[in-house]
C-alpha positions in Angstrom: 0.0 0.0 0.0 1.4 3.4 -0.9 1.1 6.8 0.6 -2.1 9.0 0.6 -1.9 12.7 0.2 -4.8 14.8 1.2 -5.8 18.5 1.1 -8.4 19.8 3.5 -9.7 23.4 3.4 -11.5 25.2 6.1 -13.1 27.7 3.8 -14.4 30.6 5.9 -12.9 31.5 9.2 -14.6 34.7 10.6 -12.1 37.1 12.2 -13.7 36.6 15.6 -13.0 32.8 15.4 -9.4 33.1 14.2 -7.6 33.0 17.6 -9.7 30.0 18.8 -9.1 28.2 15.5 -5.4 28.6 15.9 -5.5 27.4 19.5 -7.5 24.3 18.6 -5.2 23.6 15.6 -2.1 23.9 17.8 -3.6 21.5 20.4 -4.4 19.0 17.7 -0.9 19.2 16.2 0.6 18.3 19.5 -1.2 14.9 19.2 -0.6 14.6 15.5 3.2 14.8 16.0 2.9 11.5 17.9 0.9 9.6 15.3 3.4 7.6 13.3 1.1 7.1 10.3 1.0 10.8 9.6 4.1 11.7 7.6 3.2 15.4 7.0 0.5 17.7 8.4 1.0 21.4 7.5 -1.4 24.3 7.9 -1.4 27.4 5.7 -3.5 30.5 6.0 -4.5 32.8 3.2 -2.9 36.2 3.6 -6.0 37.7 5.2 -6.3 34.5 7.4 -9.9 33.9 6.3 -9.3 30.3 5.3 -6.9 27.5 6.1 -5.5 24.8 3.8 -4.0 21.7 5.4 -1.6 19.5 3.4 -1.6 16.0 4.8 0.4 12.9 3.9 -0.2 9.4 5.4 2.1 6.3 5.2 -1.0 4.4 4.1 -4.7 5.3 3.5 -5.5 3.7 6.8 -3.7 6.5 8.5 -6.4 9.1 7.5 -9.0 6.9 9.3 -6.8 6.8 12.4 -6.3 10.5 12.3 -10.0 11.2 12.0 -10.8 8.8 14.8 -8.1 10.2 17.1 -8.8 13.8 16.5 -12.6 13.9 15.9 -13.3 16.4 18.7 -10.7 18.8 17.3 -11.9 18.4 13.7 -15.5 19.1 14.7 -14.5 22.3 16.6 -12.3 23.5 13.7 -15.2 22.9 11.3 -17.5 24.9 13.5 -15.0 27.7 13.6 -13.8 27.6 10.0 -16.6 26.0 7.9 -17.2 22.5 6.6 -14.1 20.8 5.5 -13.6 20.7 1.7 -11.4 17.8 1.0 -9.4 16.2 -1.8 -7.6 12.9 -1.7 -4.6 11.9 -3.8 -3.8 8.2 -3.3 -0.6 7.1 -4.9 -2.4 3.7 -5.5 -6.0 3.1 -6.2 -5.9 -0.2 -4.4 -7.2 -1.2 -1.0 -10.4 -1.2 1.1 -9.6 2.2 2.6 -9.6 3.9 -0.8 -12.9 2.2 -1.7 -14.4 3.4 1.6 -13.2 7.0 1.0 -14.4 7.0 -2.5 -17.9 5.7 -1.7 -18.6 7.3 1.7 -16.6 10.5 2.1 -17.5 13.9 0.9 -14.1 14.4 -0.7 -12.9 14.7 -4.3 -10.9 11.6 -5.2 -8.0 12.0 -7.7 -6.2 9.3 -9.5 -2.4 9.3 -9.7 -1.0 9.5 -13.2 2.8 9.9 -12.9 5.4 11.8 -11.0 8.7 11.9 -9.2 9.2 11.2 -5.5 
């Protein structure tokens, strides 16, 4: 099974929610740093800090399920503060039950890998 890359966007963070959003994100990142299946988890804000893009990479697609389960409370609060997550998934392989589950049950855009350099 090969890595899964994901992009999650919190599309609308009202100014009055920004400090709390950053606090919750920082708390979640403390836990994320200990999850071995997460290879990369980086947050970026637009220049006006009205939305946040998260670039995620997992050792296997199962890692995203582990992340969601372990950090459900944080993710729910971040969604309340910053809007419903808009997600895209970029699996480096189309194989496996996790990919099928994401494709059939998640509100994310699934992309298929064509080619590249790693």
